[in-house]
N, C-alpha and C positions, 0 to 999 in steps of 0.2 A: 504494499499499499504506500509505503514511503517513496519508493521509486516512481510509482505512478503519479503521486502527488507532485514530486519533483519535475517530472516530464510535463505535467499539466500546468506548471508554474503556479502552483497553489501550495499553501502550507498544509502540513499533515493534519493540523487541527481543523482547518476549513474542510479538508477532504473527508475527515472522519465525521464531521457534522452532517455532511451530505450522504455519505456511504459508511455505515457503521461496520460493515464487514465485506469480505470478498464476494459473497453471494449477492449482496445488493448492488455492488459495482457490476458484477457479471450480468445480472438481470437488466440493468440500465443499458449496458453495451448491446446485449442481445436484442433488447426491445428496440433500440434505435435502428439496428441493422434490419430486423424483421419488419418493422413498421414500413420502411421504404419498400421492401420486397412485397409485403402484403398489399400496399397501394398499387404497385405495378401489376401484380397478378389479378387484383380486383378489376382493373381496367381491361386486362386481356380476357378475362372470363365474364365480361358483361353479359347480362341475361339475354340480350338480343343477338349475341354472337353465335353463329352456327358452329357446331362442334369442330369441324376440321380447322377452321380459321382460329377459333379460340384456343384449341389445344396446341396448335402450332405456335401461337404467340406465347402461351403459357410455357411450353417446352423450351422455347428459345430463352425466355427469361430465367427459368429454373436452371437450365444447363449453364447459362452464362454466369449466374451467381455461384452455383455450387462448384463449378470447375475452375473458378477464378483462383488466383493465389490467395486472396482474402478468404474465400469460402473454404478452401482446403486447409488453410492455416487455422481457421476457427475450429473446424471439425477436429483437426489433430490436437489442438489445445484441449478441447472438450474431452477427447478420448484419453489424453494423458492425465488430465487433472481429475477426471471423474472417479478414479480409484481413491484419491485422497479426499475429494470433496464430491460425494455422490449427488448433492443438491444441484451441482452445476449441470450434471447430465439431465436432471429433471427439468431445470429451468430451460436449458437449450431445447429439449424435445418439446416441451409445452409451447414455447414461443416460436419455434422454427418448424420442424417437420409436422408436428401434430396440427398446428394452426394451418399450414399449407394444405395438408390432406383434408382438413375439414372444409376449407374454402372450395377445393376441387370437388369434394363429395356433394356439397351444396349445389354447385354448378351442374353436376351430373343429375341430381334429383330434379332440378328445374328443367333440364333438357329432356329427361324421361317423361315428365308430365306433359311437355309440349309434343311428344312423339318423335323428337329428333334423335333420341337414343332409346335403346331397349330398357325395360325395367330391370333393375339390378340392385345388388348390395353396393350402394354408392361408396361406402368407405373402403370396401375391398377393391372396387374398380379404381379408386383413386390410388391405392397402393400399387395396383397392377400397372397403371400408367406411369407413375413415378419410377417404378422398377424398370419398366421398358426404357425409359429415358436414361437412367443413371447407371444401373447395374454395374458391370465391370469397370466402366470408366472411372467411377468414384474411387473404387478400391485401388485400381492401378495408379491413379493420380495421387491418392493419399500415400501410397507406398513409394512414390517417386519413380515408378516404373513407366509412367506415361507423362509426357510433357503436356502443356496446356493444348487441348485440341484446337485446331484451326476453326475459324467460323464455318468453313465448308464442311468439316467433319461434324461439327455440332449440328449444323443444318440437316445433314444426312441422317444423323441419329434421330433427330426430332421428326423428320418426315417418316422414317421407318417406324418409329414408335406410334405416331398418330395413325398410320395405315394399319398396323397390327391391332391397335386398340379399337379402331372403328370396325374392323372385320369381326371382332369379338362382341362389341357392344353397340355398334351402329344399327340403324334400322335394317330390317330384313329386306332384301331386294324383291 
């Protein structure tokens, strides 16, 4: 906390008045990062967006954020620190992945009601779609075995994931 206060050009006392412990600081950082992301995906998944367009936009945003140096770095910090501070893992999951899956599931429910997608377990479908998008890329990137994918590689992964998802959950022909 002292090092963070120093880098923020604040006194430790001021810093401790705002954040009494690491968990509060971590929650504030994660909240700031995820609020920007939530706003972006909310726009991508607008209720009037048809599934192919919306999922393509959502996928591009998700892959861009998760596979960025910042996204991989944050995930690696959470993985490393979660053994010593299990609360950090809960905070991260609640404000990041869980929140994202809930927004996506809500979009799927709305699209199923409109008849644009089949009726489904929307939470499971959200997990399926995110898995199609990220799967091995996240692990390989986190392990340092894959450099940052090019925009073209990310776009191809997104197109493929959308296509597979819509074959499974799209309207029957």
